N, C-alpha and C positions, 0 to 999 in steps of 0.2 A: 504494500500500500504506500501511497505517496503523501508527502506533506505539501499542502497546497495553500497558497495565499490568494485570496479573492478580494479585490478592491471594489467598492460600490456594491457591497453585498446585502444591503438592507432592503432592496426592492428590485422589481423587474427581473432582468436576466441574471443579475448577480445573486439574488435571493433564490431563484430557481436552480442555478448551478450549485449553490451551497447545499440545498436540500438533496439534490441528485447525487452529488459527490459524497456527502455524508452517508447516504444509504449504501454507497459502494464500499464503505469502510475506510475511506481516506481520512487523514488527519487535517483539519482545516484551521487556518488563521483568517479571520474575517474582519474586514475594516470598512467603515462607512461613517458618514456624518450622523446618520440616523440611528441612534441607539435603540429606539423602540422597534424599528424594523429588524435589527439584528437579533434582539431578544425574542421576537416573535418566531424566529426560526426554531427555537427550542432544540438546539443541537448540543447536548450535554458536554461533550468533550471539545467543542470548538473554542479556540482562543479568540475573544472579541477585543478589538482595539479600536475605540471610538475616536474619530477625528477626520480632518480634511486632508486628503492625500496631497493637496497643493501646499500644505503647511510643512515647513522644514522640521519643526519640532515633532510633528506627528510622524514624519518619515523616520526620524531618529528613534522614536518609540517603537515603531515597527522593526527597525534594525535590531534593537536590543532584544525584543521578544523573539524574533526569528533566530538570533544567535543563541539565545538561551535554550531554545527548543532543538538546536542541532542542525539548523539550516532548512532550506526549502527546496522542493523538487520541481514544482510548477508554480509560476506566477501568472495570474490572470488579471491583466490591467483592464478592468471593466469600468471603473469610475469615470463618469463623463458629465459634462454640463452642456445643455442645449444652448445656453445663452439667453438672450432676451426673448420674451414671448409677449405679443405676437412677433414672429421673426421679421427683423428689419432687412432691407436691402443693404448691400455692402456700403454704399455711399451715405446711408442714413445711420450706420452702426456707430455708436459712440466708441471712440478708440479704447477707452479704459475697459469697457465691457467686452470688446473684441479681444483685447489682451488677456482678459480673464478666461475666455474660452480656450485660448491657446495654452494658458498657464495650467489649466486642469487637464485638457485633452491631449496635449502634446508634450509639454515640458515635464509635468508631474510623473508620467510613466518612466521617462528617462532618468529623472532625478531619483525616483524610487530605486531603479536598478543600480544606479551609482551608489546609493546608500547601502544596499544589501548585497552588492557584488561578491563580497567575501563569504557570504552565507548561501550562495547558489551552489547546491550540491552537484556532484559529478553528473554530467548528462542532464542537467536541469533544462526545462523548457519554459519559455516566455510566450504567452498568448496575449496579443494586443487586440482589443475589440475595436473594429473599424465600423464602417457604415457605407451603404450604397451612395450616400451623399458625398462621399470622397471622390466619386467619379461622375456624379450626376450634373453638377452645375445648376442645380435647381434654384429658382428665384427664392430669395429669403434664406437659403441654406448655406450661403457663402462662408459665413464665419465657422459654423460647425463643420461643414464639409471640408473646408480648407484645413482645419485642425486635424481632421481624420486622414486626409490625404497626406499631410506631413507625417503623421504617425505611421502610415503605411510605408513611406520611404525610409523613415527611421528604422522600422522593423526589418526591412530588407537589408539595409546597411548593417545593422547589428548582426543579422544572420551571417553576413559575409565576414564581418570582423571577428565574430566569436566562433566561427566554424572550427578553427584550430584548437579551441578549448573544449570541443564537443558539447557546446551549449547551443540549443536550437531556439529560433525565434520565428513565430508565425503570426499572421493577421487573420482575423475572422470577422467577416461581415455577417451579422446574424439576420439581417433583413428586417423589413417592417414588422413591428410587434405591437401588441396592445399593452402599452406601458404608460406610466405617468408622463414620462418625457415625450413620448409620441403624442399624447393628448395635448401637452403644452404647446407643441408645434402647430397643432390644429385646434385651437381653443373653442371654436364654434362648430366643430364638426363631430359627427358620430363616427368613432373609429372601431366600433364593435365588429367590423368585418375583418380587422387585422387579427392574425393568430396570436395566441398567448405565447409567452416565452417558452412554456413547457412543450409547445409543439415543435421546438427545435431540438428536443432532447435526443431523438434518433441520431442526428448529426453528432451531437456531443458524445454520445456513447461510442459511435464509430471513431471519432477523433481521439478520444482517450485510449481506445484500443490500439490505434495506430501509433500513438506516442509510446505506449508500452512496448510495442514491437520494434520500432525503429524511428525514434524521434528525429534523428539527424536527416533522414530522407525527406522529412517534411519542411525542414528549415528553409526560410526564405519564401515560402508559399503563402498565398492569400486565398482563403476559403470563403465560400458563400454557404451559410448554413441552410438556406432554403432553396438552393440550386437542385436541379434534377440529378446532377452528377457532382459528387463532392471532390473527387480527385481525378485529374486527367492523366492518363498513362503517358510516360515520357516517350 
């Protein structure tokens, strides 16, 4: 069984993955700003670390916890912020708010990895959660989408840079889901037609199986959890 860190674990996909992985017997370190959401998970053996992943002191707390536990095997960088709602166009986006989107979605995952680098166990895997907005150029999604596009490139670069250390890095676009964040993006719309995060679990079961088999063969790839085919043969 693996020791797994999940950021943004108090709701949405993060909460779903936490429940799923706990049921598989993995040891979890869960972090988020929302303490209530984390405690609602009721995972007795999970280590809960409350705080904002964009905060340097919180990342230091995570580093200490992970080191005390003996390192981590999988890091799931799931914590994200949509930014302003309703979504503004890029030229209407207040720059301080736009910077905060990048701070959480792009810089924080890298800063976290820098903090815990010495506690990444042999053949550890980093999973960065992306979005179809990274490729879409959708009106209003420029801030969020650009932050995720940058994270995709950082993921690929990390995969190349860490290959010699047998550390794998991948991106996952989970697709549209019925979450609080997605509702905030469409505040006046009914999003009940979107799938719940739990409907992506077949993909995650497959992915974690592949990681257990040969994580390095996945490194540098970008997956779409709701695609008809998850992995294209080389």
